[in-house]
C-alpha positions in Angstrom: 41.5 -54.6 -7.8 39.4 -52.0 -5.8 37.5 -49.2 -8.1 38.8 -45.6 -7.6 36.4 -43.7 -6.0 35.6 -40.1 -8.5 36.2 -36.9 -6.7 33.5 -35.1 -4.8 34.1 -32.2 -7.3 33.6 -34.6 -10.4 30.2 -35.9 -9.2 28.3 -32.6 -8.4 29.2 -31.7 -11.9 28.0 -34.9 -13.7 24.8 -34.8 -11.2 24.2 -30.6 -12.5 24.9 -32.1 -16.2 22.0 -34.8 -15.6 19.6 -32.3 -13.8 20.0 -29.3 -16.7 17.7 -30.3 -19.5 17.7 -27.5 -22.4 14.3 -25.8 -23.4 13.6 -25.0 -27.0 11.6 -22.7 -28.1 8.0 -23.6 -29.8 6.6 -21.6 -32.9 4.8 -18.7 -31.0 7.7 -18.6 -28.7 10.3 -18.1 -31.2 8.3 -15.6 -32.8 7.7 -13.6 -29.3 10.7 -13.9 -28.5 12.2 -12.0 -31.2 9.9 -9.6 -31.6 10.7 -8.7 -27.5 14.0 -9.0 -28.3 14.0 -6.4 -30.9 11.7 -4.1 -28.6 14.8 -3.8 -26.1 17.5 -3.5 -28.3 15.5 -0.8 -29.9 14.5 0.8 -26.6 18.1 0.0 -25.6 19.6 2.2 -28.4 17.2 4.9 -28.5 18.2 5.4 -24.0 22.3 5.2 -24.9 22.1 7.6 -27.6 24.0 10.8 -26.4 21.8 14.2 -26.6 22.1 17.6 -25.9 19.7 17.2 -23.3 22.5 15.0 -21.4 25.7 17.3 -22.3 26.4 14.7 -25.3 26.3 11.8 -22.9 24.5 9.1 -22.8 21.5 8.0 -19.9 24.0 5.6 -18.0 26.9 8.5 -18.4 24.5 11.1 -17.5 23.1 8.3 -14.3 26.4 7.7 -12.8 27.9 11.1 -13.3 24.5 12.6 -11.1 24.8 9.8 -8.9 28.6 10.8 -8.1 27.7 14.7 -7.7 25.2 13.3 -5.5 27.4 11.7 -2.7 30.7 14.3 -3.7 32.4 11.4 -5.6 36.3 12.8 -5.3 38.0 11.9 -8.2 41.8 10.5 -8.1 44.7 12.9 -8.5 45.9 13.4 -11.9 49.1 14.0 -10.3 51.1 14.4 -7.2 51.0 18.2 -6.5 47.0 18.3 -7.2 44.7 19.0 -4.4 42.1 15.9 -4.7 38.9 18.3 -2.8 35.2 18.0 -2.9 33.3 21.6 -1.5 30.2 18.8 -1.4 28.0 22.0 -2.0 26.0 20.2 -4.0 25.5 17.2 -1.6 24.5 19.3 0.8 22.4 21.7 -0.8 20.3 18.6 -2.2 20.1 17.3 1.4 18.3 20.5 2.4 16.0 20.4 -0.2 15.3 16.8 0.6 14.8 17.9 4.3 12.0 20.8 3.5 10.4 18.5 1.2 10.0 15.8 4.4 8.9 18.3 6.6 6.5 19.8 4.5 4.5 17.0 5.0 2.9 16.2 1.9 -0.3 14.2 2.6 -2.7 13.3 0.0 -6.7 14.3 0.2 -8.8 11.7 -2.4 -11.5 12.8 -3.5 -14.2 10.8 -5.1 -17.2 11.9 -8.0 -19.7 10.0 -9.4 -21.0 9.6 -13.1 -22.7 12.6 -12.8 -19.6 14.2 -11.7 -21.4 14.8 -7.8 -18.5 14.7 -5.0 -19.1 11.5 -2.9 -17.6 13.2 0.3 -17.7 9.9 3.0 -16.8 8.0 0.0 -13.4 10.5 -0.4 -13.4 10.2 3.0 -12.6 6.9 3.7 -10.1 6.6 0.5 -8.2 9.5 2.2 -7.9 7.6 5.1 -7.2 4.1 3.7 -4.3 5.1 1.4 -2.4 7.1 4.5 -3.1 3.7 6.9 -1.7 1.4 4.4 1.4 3.7 3.8 1.7 3.7 7.6 1.8 -0.4 7.1 4.0 -0.1 4.6 6.3 2.7 6.2 6.3 4.5 3.9 8.4 7.5 5.3 11.1 5.3 5.2 10.8 4.5 1.3 10.2 8.1 0.7 14.1 9.0 1.5 14.9 6.7 -1.5 12.3 7.9 -3.7 13.1 11.5 -3.3 16.4 11.5 -3.8 16.4 9.2 -7.1 13.9 12.5 -7.5 16.1 15.1 -6.9 19.1 13.6 -8.7 18.3 11.6 -11.9 16.8 12.5 -15.2 13.2 10.4 -13.6 12.0 8.8 -10.9 10.3 5.3 -11.5 8.1 4.0 -9.0 6.0 0.7 -9.5 2.7 -0.3 -6.5 2.3 -3.9 -5.7 0.4 -6.2 -4.0 3.0 -8.6 -1.9 3.0 -10.8 0.5 5.0 -10.8 4.0 5.2 -12.3 7.0 4.7 -10.7 10.6 5.3 -11.7 14.0 2.6 -13.3 15.8 2.1 -13.2 19.6 0.0 -16.8 18.9 2.6 -20.3 19.2 2.9 -20.0 15.3 5.2 -17.1 15.7 4.5 -16.0 11.8 2.0 -15.6 9.9 1.5 -14.3 6.2 -0.7 -11.3 5.3 -0.8 -9.3 1.6 0.1 -5.4 1.8 0.3 -2.8 -0.5 3.6 -2.4 -1.2 5.3 0.9 -3.2 8.9 0.1 -4.8 11.8 2.5 -6.3 13.1 1.1 -9.5 16.2 2.7 -10.3 16.5 4.9 -13.6 19.1 2.0 -15.7 16.8 -0.9 -14.5 13.6 0.7 -16.6 13.8 1.1 -21.0 10.8 3.3 -22.3 9.4 2.0 -25.7 8.9 5.8 -26.7 11.5 8.4 -25.0 9.9 11.1 -26.8 6.7 10.7 -24.5 7.1 13.2 -21.9 5.9 11.5 -18.1 2.4 13.4 -18.4 1.5 10.8 -20.7 3.3 7.9 -19.2 0.3 5.2 -19.8 1.0 5.8 -23.1 4.1 4.5 -23.6 3.5 0.8 -25.8 5.8 -1.0 -24.1 8.1 -0.8 -21.1 10.7 -3.0 -19.9 12.1 -3.5 -16.0 15.5 -5.2 -15.9 16.9 -6.9 -13.0 20.0 -9.1 -12.3 20.8 -11.6 -9.1 22.4 -14.3 -7.6 20.8 -17.1 -8.1 19.3 -17.3 -4.3 17.3 -14.7 -5.4 15.9 -15.4 -8.9 14.9 -19.1 -7.5 13.0 -17.6 -5.5 11.1 -15.2 -8.0 11.3 -17.6 -10.9 11.5 -21.3 -9.9 7.7 -21.5 -8.1 6.5 -19.8 -11.5 7.7 -22.2 -13.9 9.2 -24.8 -13.1 10.0 -26.9 -15.9 11.8 -23.8 -17.3 13.9 -23.0 -14.2 15.7 -25.7 -14.8 16.9 -25.0 -17.3 18.5 -21.7 -16.5 22.0 -22.0 -15.8 23.5 -18.5 -14.0 26.4 -16.8 -15.5 27.3 -16.4 -18.9 24.7 -17.5 -21.9 23.4 -17.5 -25.1 20.6 -16.6 -26.5 18.5 -19.5 -26.8 16.5 -20.2 -30.3 18.4 -19.5 -32.8 18.2 -15.8 -32.1 21.8 -14.0 -32.5 20.6 -11.1 -30.9 22.1 -11.2 -27.5 20.0 -9.5 -24.2 21.6 -6.0 -22.9 23.8 -6.2 -19.6 26.1 -4.1 -18.0 29.4 -5.8 -18.0 29.2 -9.7 -17.8 27.7 -11.8 -15.4 29.2 -13.5 -12.3 28.9 -17.4 -12.4 26.3 -17.3 -9.8 24.3 -14.2 -11.3 20.9 -14.5 -13.3 19.5 -11.4 -15.4 15.8 -10.9 -16.2 13.7 -8.5 -18.2 10.1 -7.5 -18.0 8.7 -7.4 -20.7 5.5 -5.1 -20.4 3.0 -3.3 -22.5 -0.3 -2.1 -21.2 -1.9 -1.3 -24.7 -1.3 -4.3 -26.3 -2.1 -6.3 -22.9 1.2 -8.6 -23.4 3.5 -9.8 -20.4 6.7 -12.0 -20.6 9.8 -12.8 -18.4 12.9 -13.3 -20.2 15.6 -15.1 -17.5 19.0 -15.7 -18.8 17.4 -16.0 -22.3 14.5 -17.9 -21.3 10.7 -16.8 -22.1 8.6 -18.3 -18.1 5.5 -17.1 -19.5 2.9 -18.7 -21.7 2.6 -17.0 -25.2 -0.2 -14.8 -24.8 0.0 -14.0 -20.9 -1.6 -11.2 -20.1 -0.4 -7.8 -18.1 -3.7 -6.9 -16.6 -4.1 -10.7 -15.5 -0.6 -10.5 -13.2 -0.8 -6.4 -12.1 -4.4 -6.1 -12.2 -6.7 -3.5 -14.1 -5.0 -0.5 -13.0 -6.0 1.7 -16.2 -2.5 1.9 -16.8 0.5 0.9 -15.6 0.9 -0.3 -12.6 3.6 1.9 -12.2 4.5 5.7 -12.9 7.5 8.0 -13.4 7.9 11.9 -12.9 10.8 14.1 -13.9 12.3 17.0 -11.9 12.0 19.8 -14.4 11.2 18.5 -18.0 12.9 19.7 -20.8 10.1 19.9 -23.2 6.9 18.2 -24.2 8.3 15.8 -26.7 11.0 14.3 -24.0 10.4 12.0 -21.2 13.2 12.7 -19.0 13.8 15.6 -17.1 16.7 18.0 -15.5 17.9 17.1 -12.0 19.6 19.4 -9.7 22.6 17.9 -9.3 22.8 18.4 -13.5 21.9 22.2 -13.2 24.3 22.7 -10.7 27.3 20.7 -11.8 29.1 23.4 -14.2 28.9 25.7 -10.7 30.1 22.9 -8.6 32.8 22.2 -10.9 33.9 25.7 -10.6 33.6 25.5 -6.8 35.8 22.4 -6.9 38.3 24.4 -9.0 38.3 27.7 -7.3 39.0 25.7 -3.9 42.1 23.8 -5.0 43.5 26.4 -6.6 43.0 28.2 -3.2 44.5 25.7 -0.9 47.3 25.2 -3.5 47.9 29.4 -3.4 48.0 28.6 0.8 50.4 26.1 0.4 52.5 27.9 -1.3 52.2 30.5 1.5 53.5 28.5 3.8 55.6 26.3 1.9 57.4 28.7 -0.7 59.0 27.3 -4.2 62.9 28.7 -3.6 65.5 28.9 -6.0 69.0 28.3 -5.1 72.5 29.3 -6.9 73.3 27.1 -9.8 74.8 23.9 -8.9 73.8 23.4 -5.4 70.9 21.1 -4.9 69.2 20.5 -1.0 66.8 18.9 0.8 63.5 19.7 1.8 64.3 18.6 4.8 66.1 21.3 6.0 63.2 23.5 6.7 62.2 20.8 9.1 62.6 21.9 12.9 66.0 22.3 14.7 67.6 21.1 11.2 71.4 22.3 11.2 72.9 22.4 7.6 76.4 23.4 7.1 77.6 26.6 4.5 74.1 27.5 3.8 73.0 31.6 4.5 69.1 32.7 4.2 70.6 34.7 1.0 71.6 31.9 -0.3 68.0 31.3 -1.0 65.3 33.6 -2.9 61.1 33.3 -3.1 59.8 32.3 -6.3 56.4 33.8 -5.4 55.6 37.3 -4.3 51.9 36.5 -2.8 51.2 35.9 1.1 48.9 33.6 0.2 44.6 34.0 -0.1 43.4 37.4 -0.5 39.8 38.6 0.8 38.9 39.3 -2.4 39.6 35.8 -4.0 37.5 34.3 -0.6 34.4 37.1 -1.3 34.6 35.3 -5.3 34.6 31.8 -3.5 31.7 32.8 -1.5 29.7 34.1 -4.6 30.2 31.1 -6.3 29.0 29.0 -3.5 25.9 31.8 -3.6 25.3 31.0 -7.2 25.6 27.0 -6.6 22.8 27.7 -4.0 20.6 29.6 -5.9 20.6 26.6 -8.5 19.5 24.4 -5.9 17.4 26.1 -3.6 17.3 27.3 0.2 16.2 26.1 3.9 13.6 28.4 5.7 15.8 28.5 8.6 18.4 29.9 6.5 16.9 33.9 7.1 16.5 33.1 10.5 20.0 32.7 11.6 21.2 34.9 14.5 18.1 35.9 15.9 17.5 34.7 19.3 14.1 35.0 19.1 11.6 34.6 16.0 7.7 35.2 15.9 5.1 32.8 13.8 4.8 35.4 11.4 8.6 35.5 10.6 8.2 31.8 10.3 5.8 31.7 8.5 7.3 34.3 5.3 10.6 31.9 5.8 8.9 28.9 5.0 7.0 30.6 1.8 10.1 32.0 0.2 11.6 28.6 1.3 8.9 26.7 -0.9 9.3 29.9 -4.1 12.7 28.8 -3.5 12.2 25.1 -4.3 9.6 25.7 -7.2 10.0 22.8 -9.5 11.0 20.9 -6.4 7.7 21.0 -4.6 5.9 20.5 -7.7 7.7 17.4 -8.9 6.6 16.1 -5.0 3.3 16.8 -5.5 2.9 15.6 -8.7 4.6 12.6 -7.8 2.3 12.2 -4.9 -0.6 12.6 -6.7 0.1 9.3 -9.0 1.3 7.0 -6.1 -2.0 7.9 -4.2 -4.0 7.3 -7.8 -2.1 4.0 -8.1 -2.9 2.8 -4.6 -6.5 3.6 -5.2 -6.6 1.0 -7.7 -4.7 -1.1 -5.7 -7.5 -0.9 -2.7 -10.0 -1.1 -4.8 -8.3 -4.5 -7.0 -7.6 -6.2 -3.7 -9.4 -5.2 -0.3 -12.5 -5.6 -1.8 -11.8 -9.2 -1.7 -11.9 -11.5 1.5 -8.5 -11.3 3.6 -9.5 -14.3 5.3 -12.3 -16.5 6.8 -13.4 -17.5 10.8 -15.9 -19.2 12.3 -19.5 -17.6 13.5 -20.4 -18.7 16.6 -23.9 -17.1 15.9 -25.0 -18.7 12.7 -22.5 -21.5 12.6 -20.9 -20.7 9.5 -17.8 -19.8 8.6 -17.9 -16.8 7.1 -15.4 -14.5 4.8 -13.3 -12.0 6.9 -12.8 -8.3 4.9 -9.8 -5.6 5.8 -10.3 -3.1 8.9 -8.2 -0.2 9.4 -7.9 1.7 12.2 -7.2 5.6 11.7 -5.5 7.4 14.8 -5.5 11.0 15.0 -8.3 11.3 12.9 -10.6 15.0 13.1 -13.8 13.2 14.5 -16.2 16.5 14.7 -13.4 19.4 15.1 -11.8 16.7 18.1 -9.1 14.2 18.0 -10.3 10.4 17.7 -9.8 6.9 16.3 -11.8 6.2 12.8 -12.5 2.7 12.4 -13.4 1.6 8.9 -14.6 -2.3 8.0 -14.9 -3.3 4.5 -17.6 -5.8 4.8 -20.2 -7.9 2.2 -23.5 -5.8 3.3 -24.4 -2.8 5.0 -25.8 -2.4 8.5 -29.6 -2.6 8.6 -31.8 0.0 10.7 -31.7 -2.4 14.3 -27.7 -2.6 14.1 -27.6 1.1 13.2 -29.7 1.8 16.0 -28.0 -0.2 18.9 -24.2 1.1 17.4 -25.6 4.3 17.8 -26.4 4.0 20.9 -23.2 2.4 21.9 -21.3 4.8 20.2 -23.3 8.0 22.5 -22.0 5.6 25.8 -19.1 5.6 25.0 -18.8 9.1 24.5 -19.2 10.2 27.7 -16.1 7.8 28.9 -14.1 10.1 27.4 -13.3 7.9 24.2 -13.8 9.5 20.7 -14.1 6.7 17.9 -16.0 6.7 14.6 -16.9 3.6 13.2 -17.5 3.0 9.3 -19.2 0.5 7.4 -18.2 0.2 3.7 -20.2 -2.3 1.6 -17.5 -3.9 -0.7 -20.3 -5.3 -3.4 -22.1 -2.1 -3.4 -18.6 -0.4 -4.0 -17.6 -2.3 -6.8 -20.7 -1.4 -8.6 -20.7 2.2 -8.3 -18.9 4.3 -11.5 -16.4 6.5 -9.4 -13.7 8.9 -10.8 -10.8 9.4 -8.4 -8.8 12.6 -7.8 -6.2 13.3 -5.5 -5.1 16.8 -3.8 -1.7 16.8 -2.4 -1.7 19.5 0.4 1.6 20.6 2.8 0.6 19.9 6.2 3.3 20.4 8.5 3.8 18.2 11.8 2.4 19.8 14.8 5.0 20.1 17.9 7.5 22.0 15.7 8.5 25.7 16.5 6.2 27.0 14.6 2.9 25.2 15.5 3.8 26.3 19.1 4.1 29.8 18.0 0.6 30.0 16.4 -0.9 28.2 18.8 0.2 31.1 21.5 -0.6 34.1 18.8 -4.3 31.8 18.6 -4.8 31.8 22.0 -4.0 35.8 22.6 -6.1 36.1 19.8 -9.2 34.4 21.5 -8.6 36.3 24.4 -9.2 38.9 23.2 -12.4 38.1 21.3 -13.5 36.5 24.6 -13.5 40.2 26.6 -14.9 41.4 23.2 -18.0 39.3 22.8 -18.1 37.9 26.6 -17.7 34.1 24.5 -15.6 31.5 26.0 -13.4 28.9 23.9 -13.9 25.8 23.7 -11.9 24.4 25.8 -12.2 20.7 24.8 -10.5 21.7 21.7 -7.7 24.2 23.2 -6.6 20.7 25.1 -6.8 18.3 22.3 -4.6 20.6 19.8 -2.0 21.9 22.8 -1.5 17.9 23.7 -1.0 17.5 20.1 1.5 20.2 19.2 3.7 19.3 22.7 2.9 15.4 22.1 1.8 14.7 25.6 -1.5 13.0 26.0 -3.9 12.8 29.3 -2.3 16.2 29.9 -5.4 16.9 31.5 -7.9 15.2 33.7 -11.2 13.7 31.9 -14.4 12.8 32.9 -13.9 9.5 34.9 -15.2 6.5 32.9 -18.2 4.3 34.4 -16.9 0.5 35.7 -15.3 -1.9 34.5 -18.2 -4.2 35.0 -20.5 -1.5 32.9 -17.8 -0.9 30.2 -17.1 -4.7 29.3 -20.5 -5.4 29.4 -21.3 -2.5 26.7 -18.6 -4.3 24.6 -19.8 -7.2 24.7 -23.3 -5.8 23.2 -21.2 -4.5 20.5 -19.7 -7.4 19.8 -22.7 -9.5 19.3 -24.0 -7.5 16.7 -25.1 -8.6 13.3 -21.9 -7.2 11.0 -19.3 -6.7 13.7 -18.6 -10.6 14.1 -15.5 -10.1 11.9 -13.8 -7.7 14.4 -13.6 -10.2 17.2 -12.1 -8.7 20.0 -10.5 -5.9 18.7 -14.4 -4.0 18.0 -14.1 -0.3 18.0 -14.7 1.4 21.8 -17.3 3.3 20.2 -18.5 2.3 16.9 -20.0 5.1 14.5 -23.1 3.9 12.4 -22.2 6.6 9.6 -22.6 5.3 6.1 -21.7 6.5 2.6 -23.8 8.5 1.0 -26.8 5.6 2.0 -25.2 3.5 -0.5 -22.0 1.8 0.8 
């Protein structure tokens, strides 16, 4: 008799059971696991305690409430006659505030000081440029939209600074190549537990520990954790689970896990220099794993936290715009709901009929014929004619008060004007900034902290080689360091390109002279490129202290810039008539082209022959210290060094 074959589902289940290996905690792991689980539970309880700051709600409740307010959530009807409405005033005003913040173009200016508190000007300029360039590489402007949205609508925003690996397209036959880069990521507030909720965000690095939570599908979890510890990954089962090691305390989660889901907790303690990752109840790192070994020496956590409007000096979270305006938003919704109800009553007033008679509402349809009915048989049960002007004025007042809680746009006072002067635009912008108040200050604080984290990330990772290449001159394989090209840099009062090359050594006198001569020749050809060399070995030895200033630099080509340039030219022409000193044509043309975004609008001095240019570039590429640049050597390298030490 032939043996009956087993079902494929049964076979798959058997294979899964054979592959699964239970994991038993060691005594050290048991002790650490118990301590971490207890801390996670305490942090969660502290965060979810109803508080007066949150109007008697827990953190998750107020987070959901703010999220719904920011998206103009339309609540379901409680009865059929209710008007389902949300004016969306809060959402629109927050959108205006965010547009104003993005339009301010807040930029970071890094300042580096030595141990004697002397400003290292060249070093400061280099780090300012590198921070901006790394932000361009990661496309931080796209991320700012989500980060600002979280800042304006939630009690706090959390952002972490990472060193990540990505695949980028390559013109070679390989198709793709891998590279590392700086990367900042938003963490939703519900994913973070603080060790001490009573520490304000200005003392974030003093938190005894921080816990980051995430739930994901098995495929994503496998990419993150399988290579981290293949043996322990085999013990991970997606879906619901029980704590291992005989611990009865369950990890916290929102709702239950699906059968293909995995959850993970990152336990991080900078003061104790401890790190552990728990995936579906299984600790993945060895006991004694160091926080600084994974994230580097940031002199604090690799992430930061900022609140929009702090409550006090003894509470970590703050008050967002959605929470400030929620009472007036609710009143706004209720007012317009009643106005619509009254408007409906005026269009279709409730009617009374003689006792014992009932009529269908269809009798009021156009062209409908009803027998034995007279108009005097019906009587209105209301005596108003609809919405009055005074009621609309009250609604406008409520909207105005709601706007005062959130902010205003700089263009609102100028609406209706056919022409606006630069002075009017500037005053309107200043008044808008005053109205935004805490929003601008919070964004500046956030940019400062993120820039400091980026500087530390650069010092940790870009001072190391990013690859290797063969040097045809010395017949040796040499380390290749990072190189950054800064477009539209301010070089001697004119727009140009600044190229920053990290390397193992500084240029000697002969190399400096040759590059200086090349720089002068290329400047005659109409190119303005500055080259700076950074000696990473000397940079590591310097005892530098970094600070960040955030300034608003409105993007050029807007109406204000065009108006300001017109006034500048008119006033400059008057000064020229009085003094006889002409304005610089190069600076005027350069500024005009930047504002109107039209390059090469005015003719420049014709360059030399292509052969002479190629010969000049060949000399530059053979200069010692420039081999790492290969075919990408700058057209006019500068010999500027940083404080003669880097």
